[in-house]
C-alpha positions as CSV (number, residue, x, y, z in Angstrom):
1,M,-165.3,-44.5,-90.8
2,K,-167.8,-47.4,-91.2
3,I,-169.4,-48.5,-87.9
4,A,-171.8,-51.4,-87.7
5,I,-174.3,-51.9,-84.9
6,Y,-175.7,-55.3,-83.7
7,G,-178.5,-56.0,-81.3
8,R,-181.3,-58.3,-80.5
9,Q,-185.0,-57.6,-80.2
10,F,-185.8,-55.5,-77.1
11,N,-188.9,-56.3,-75.1
12,D,-188.6,-53.2,-72.9
13,P,-189.3,-49.9,-74.6
14,V,-187.2,-48.1,-72.0
15,V,-184.1,-48.8,-74.1
16,L,-185.4,-46.8,-77.1
17,P,-184.0,-43.4,-75.9
18,F,-180.6,-44.9,-75.4
19,I,-180.6,-46.4,-78.8
20,Q,-181.6,-43.1,-80.2
21,Q,-178.7,-41.5,-78.3
22,V,-176.3,-44.0,-79.9
23,F,-177.4,-43.1,-83.4
24,D,-177.5,-39.4,-82.7
25,N,-173.9,-39.3,-81.4
26,L,-172.6,-41.4,-84.3
27,S,-174.3,-39.0,-86.8
28,L,-172.6,-36.0,-85.1
29,H,-169.3,-37.6,-86.0
30,H,-170.4,-38.1,-89.6
31,V,-169.6,-41.8,-89.7
32,D,-171.2,-44.3,-92.0
33,I,-173.7,-46.3,-89.9
34,Y,-174.6,-49.9,-90.8
35,V,-177.1,-52.0,-88.9
36,H,-177.3,-55.7,-88.8
37,H,-180.5,-57.0,-90.4
38,Q,-181.7,-58.5,-87.1
39,L,-181.6,-55.1,-85.4
40,H,-183.0,-53.4,-88.5
41,N,-186.2,-55.5,-88.1
42,Y,-186.7,-54.1,-84.7
43,L,-185.7,-50.5,-85.5
44,K,-188.0,-50.1,-88.5
45,D,-191.0,-50.7,-86.2
46,N,-189.8,-48.6,-83.2
47,L,-187.4,-45.9,-84.4
48,S,-188.2,-45.4,-88.0
49,T,-186.6,-41.9,-88.2
50,I,-183.1,-43.1,-87.7
51,Q,-180.9,-43.0,-90.8
52,Y,-178.6,-45.9,-91.6
53,K,-177.7,-48.6,-94.1
54,V,-178.7,-52.2,-93.6
55,L,-175.8,-54.7,-93.4
56,D,-176.6,-57.5,-95.9
57,P,-176.0,-61.0,-94.4
58,N,-174.0,-61.8,-97.5
59,D,-171.7,-58.8,-97.3
60,K,-168.0,-59.5,-96.5
61,I,-167.3,-57.4,-93.5
62,K,-163.6,-57.9,-93.3
63,G,-161.9,-54.9,-94.8
64,F,-165.3,-53.1,-95.1
65,I,-166.5,-52.5,-91.5
66,D,-164.0,-50.7,-89.2
67,L,-165.7,-51.4,-85.9
68,F,-168.8,-53.1,-84.4
69,I,-170.9,-51.8,-81.6
70,T,-173.3,-54.1,-79.8
71,L,-176.4,-53.0,-78.0
72,G,-177.4,-55.3,-75.1
73,G,-175.7,-57.4,-72.6
74,D,-172.8,-59.9,-72.6
75,G,-175.0,-62.4,-74.4
76,T,-175.5,-60.0,-77.3
77,L,-171.7,-59.5,-77.6
78,L,-171.2,-63.3,-77.5
79,D,-173.6,-63.6,-80.4
80,M,-171.6,-61.0,-82.3
81,V,-168.5,-63.2,-82.1
82,S,-170.0,-65.6,-84.6
83,L,-170.6,-62.8,-87.1
84,I,-167.1,-61.3,-86.6
85,H,-165.4,-64.7,-86.7
86,D,-161.7,-64.3,-87.7
87,S,-162.1,-60.9,-89.4
88,G,-160.3,-59.1,-86.5
89,I,-162.8,-56.3,-86.5
90,P,-162.8,-54.5,-83.1
91,V,-166.0,-54.7,-81.0
92,I,-167.3,-52.7,-78.1
93,G,-170.5,-53.4,-76.2
94,I,-173.0,-50.9,-74.7
95,N,-174.6,-52.6,-71.8
96,F,-178.4,-52.6,-71.7
97,G,-178.4,-55.8,-69.6
98,R,-177.4,-56.5,-66.0
99,L,-173.8,-57.3,-65.1
100,G,-171.9,-56.6,-68.3
101,F,-168.3,-57.9,-68.0
102,L,-167.9,-57.8,-71.8
103,A,-170.4,-55.1,-72.7
104,S,-168.9,-52.7,-70.2
105,I,-170.1,-49.3,-71.4
106,N,-172.9,-48.0,-69.2
107,K,-176.0,-46.4,-70.7
108,S,-175.1,-43.2,-68.9
109,D,-171.7,-43.1,-70.7
110,I,-172.8,-43.4,-74.3
111,E,-171.8,-39.9,-75.5
112,A,-168.3,-40.1,-74.0
113,A,-167.8,-43.7,-75.2
114,I,-168.8,-43.0,-78.8
115,H,-166.5,-39.9,-78.9
116,A,-163.6,-42.0,-77.6
117,V,-164.3,-44.7,-80.2
118,V,-164.6,-42.4,-83.1
119,T,-161.4,-40.4,-82.1
120,Q,-159.6,-43.8,-81.5
121,Q,-159.0,-43.1,-77.8
122,F,-158.9,-46.8,-76.9
123,T,-156.7,-49.9,-76.9
124,L,-157.4,-53.3,-78.3
125,D,-157.7,-56.1,-75.7
126,N,-156.9,-59.4,-77.5
127,R,-159.1,-62.1,-76.1
128,E,-158.4,-65.8,-76.8
129,L,-161.1,-68.1,-78.1
130,I,-161.4,-71.9,-77.9
131,C,-162.9,-74.3,-80.4
132,I,-164.6,-77.7,-80.2
133,N,-164.2,-80.4,-82.8
134,S,-165.7,-83.9,-83.3
135,D,-166.6,-86.2,-86.1
136,A,-170.2,-85.1,-86.0
137,E,-169.3,-81.4,-86.5
138,I,-172.2,-80.3,-84.2
139,F,-171.7,-76.5,-84.6
140,G,-170.3,-76.4,-88.1
141,K,-168.1,-73.4,-88.7
142,D,-169.4,-71.7,-85.5
143,N,-167.5,-74.2,-83.3
144,F,-165.7,-71.5,-81.3
145,A,-166.4,-69.7,-78.0
146,L,-165.2,-66.6,-76.3
147,N,-166.5,-67.6,-72.8
148,D,-166.8,-71.3,-72.5
149,I,-167.7,-74.7,-73.9
150,T,-169.9,-76.7,-71.6
151,I,-170.9,-80.4,-71.5
152,H,-174.1,-80.7,-69.4
153,K,-176.7,-83.2,-68.5
154,R,-180.3,-82.6,-69.6
155,D,-182.8,-81.3,-67.0
156,D,-184.6,-84.6,-66.8
157,S,-181.7,-86.9,-66.7
158,A,-179.4,-88.5,-64.1
159,M,-175.8,-87.2,-63.7
160,I,-173.3,-87.8,-66.5
161,T,-169.8,-89.1,-66.4
162,T,-167.2,-87.1,-68.4
163,H,-163.9,-88.8,-69.0
164,V,-161.2,-86.1,-69.6
165,F,-157.9,-86.5,-71.4
166,L,-155.1,-83.9,-71.4
167,N,-152.9,-84.1,-74.4
168,G,-154.0,-87.7,-74.9
169,E,-153.2,-88.7,-71.2
170,F,-156.1,-89.6,-68.9
171,L,-156.8,-86.8,-66.4
172,N,-159.9,-87.7,-64.5
173,S,-163.5,-88.9,-64.7
174,Y,-166.0,-86.4,-63.5
175,W,-169.4,-87.6,-62.1
176,G,-171.9,-84.8,-61.9
177,D,-174.0,-82.4,-63.9
178,G,-171.3,-81.6,-66.4
179,I,-168.1,-79.7,-67.0
180,I,-167.1,-76.3,-68.2
181,I,-164.1,-75.5,-70.3
182,S,-163.6,-71.8,-69.9
183,T,-161.3,-69.2,-71.4
184,A,-159.7,-66.6,-69.2
185,T,-162.4,-64.2,-70.5
186,G,-165.1,-66.7,-69.5
187,S,-163.6,-67.2,-66.0
188,T,-166.0,-64.5,-64.8
189,A,-169.1,-66.2,-66.3
190,Y,-170.5,-69.7,-65.7
191,S,-167.3,-71.0,-64.4
192,L,-167.2,-68.4,-61.6
193,S,-170.7,-69.3,-60.5
194,C,-169.5,-72.9,-60.1
195,G,-166.5,-72.0,-57.9
196,G,-163.9,-71.4,-60.6
197,P,-161.1,-68.9,-60.3
198,I,-161.0,-65.4,-61.8
199,I,-158.2,-65.3,-64.4
200,F,-156.7,-62.3,-66.0
201,P,-157.2,-62.3,-69.8
202,E,-153.5,-62.1,-70.6
203,S,-152.8,-65.2,-68.5
204,K,-152.8,-67.6,-71.4
205,S,-154.8,-70.2,-69.4
206,L,-157.9,-72.3,-69.6
207,V,-160.1,-73.5,-66.7
208,L,-161.7,-76.9,-66.3
209,T,-164.6,-76.4,-63.8
210,P,-166.9,-79.3,-62.8
211,V,-170.6,-78.6,-62.4
212,S,-172.0,-80.0,-59.2
213,P,-169.5,-82.8,-59.0
214,H,-170.4,-85.9,-57.0
215,N,-166.8,-86.4,-55.9
216,L,-166.0,-84.0,-53.1
217,N,-162.3,-84.0,-53.8
218,V,-162.8,-82.7,-57.4
219,R,-161.9,-79.0,-57.8
220,P,-161.4,-76.6,-60.8
221,I,-158.1,-76.9,-62.5
222,V,-156.1,-74.2,-64.4
223,L,-154.4,-75.4,-67.6
224,P,-152.1,-73.9,-70.2
225,D,-153.9,-72.7,-73.3
226,T,-151.5,-74.8,-75.4
227,C,-153.1,-78.1,-74.3
228,V,-155.6,-80.2,-76.1
229,L,-158.5,-81.6,-74.1
230,S,-160.5,-84.6,-75.1
231,F,-163.8,-85.7,-73.7
232,D,-165.8,-89.0,-73.7
233,V,-169.3,-88.7,-72.1
234,E,-171.4,-91.4,-70.6
235,S,-175.1,-90.7,-70.0
236,R,-177.6,-93.0,-68.5
237,G,-180.4,-91.0,-70.1
238,G,-178.8,-91.5,-73.5
239,N,-178.3,-87.9,-74.3
240,Y,-176.8,-84.7,-73.0
241,L,-176.1,-81.1,-74.0
242,V,-173.1,-79.4,-75.5
243,S,-172.9,-75.6,-75.4
244,C,-170.6,-73.3,-77.3
245,D,-171.2,-69.9,-75.7
246,S,-174.9,-69.2,-76.4
247,R,-175.3,-72.0,-79.0
248,T,-176.5,-75.4,-77.6
249,A,-176.9,-78.8,-79.2
250,A,-178.4,-82.0,-77.9
251,V,-176.2,-85.1,-78.4
252,D,-177.7,-88.6,-78.2
253,K,-174.7,-90.8,-78.9
254,T,-171.2,-91.4,-77.8
255,I,-168.9,-88.8,-79.4
256,R,-165.3,-87.8,-78.5
257,F,-164.9,-84.1,-78.4
258,K,-161.6,-82.2,-78.6
259,V,-161.2,-78.7,-77.3
260,N,-158.2,-76.4,-77.8
261,K,-157.3,-72.8,-78.5
262,A,-158.9,-71.4,-81.6
263,G,-156.6,-70.0,-84.4
264,F,-157.8,-66.4,-83.9
265,D,-158.6,-63.9,-81.2
266,L,-161.3,-61.3,-80.6
267,N,-160.3,-57.6,-80.5
268,L,-162.3,-56.2,-77.6
269,I,-162.2,-52.4,-77.4
270,R,-161.1,-51.0,-74.0
271,L,-161.4,-47.3,-73.5
272,N,-158.4,-45.4,-72.1
273,N,-160.2,-44.7,-68.9
274,E,-161.0,-48.4,-68.3
275,S,-159.0,-51.3,-67.0
276,Y,-159.7,-54.9,-66.2
277,L,-159.3,-54.2,-62.5
278,S,-161.8,-51.4,-62.6
279,T,-164.2,-53.6,-64.4
280,L,-163.8,-56.3,-61.7
281,R,-164.3,-53.8,-58.9
282,N,-167.3,-52.2,-60.4
283,K,-169.1,-55.4,-61.5
284,L,-168.3,-57.4,-58.4
285,L,-168.7,-54.5,-56.0
286,W,-165.2,-54.9,-54.5
287,G,-164.1,-52.3,-52.1
288,L,-167.6,-51.3,-51.0
289,D,-167.4,-52.9,-47.6
290,A,-168.4,-50.2,-45.0
291,R,-165.2,-50.9,-43.1
292,N,-163.2,-49.3,-46.0
293,Y,-164.8,-45.9,-45.2
């Protein structure tokens, strides 16, 4: 079994014993360990005794790597999506961050989680992605998102106006700081903080959530994932930002964007002792009201 590990640079050395534990447990199961070159640059200076092979950036991972493990938070796993692309390689995240909706494995559960992964005691949770297209091809081949695509004003500019079309028909013009196009997976991310609904991953839906709308009658709207959304943006400041998960680009001219479902999914590993409901309860602290006890 070939398992690859991905992670960012860690500023806090407190994570080092947990990283060591990951490698120790993988070694006990005699798997072939590959490390993304970005994480390798960190490990060689901090945990030089760990044995692994470096995953070359030019290596074709489809059909070669069986599974990816990310070390970090949800942002790290979102970065991983660009590397996995449409290969279908399953991924699981060990949470070294804070909330961890996607990277759901707690640091205290590393040993049990790795045993479950290696012995294939898990199910694959298929998560839909969305993609953004325009004549300018702002994000190139990395134009897809697991969580959300966002159009947002710059910090120093006035509000923007986003004209939205649904399958070619005018929907609404949104005055405000911007708009979020979220997948069901991303409904618990930025969209949620802006008042959007929580949507179960299997719901086959998208969410259109305005950011600080100037019109008080504007509310988030749930749409079928089969729709095609188009966006024309007006900005008095002359430019604005477009984000695709953790990738952000500044746009300084009028461009029409189209957002629709991507042509592939992400295979997110869910251990057999986990469920989406248990994740919601644990991360959002549901059921902890003192009146329940």
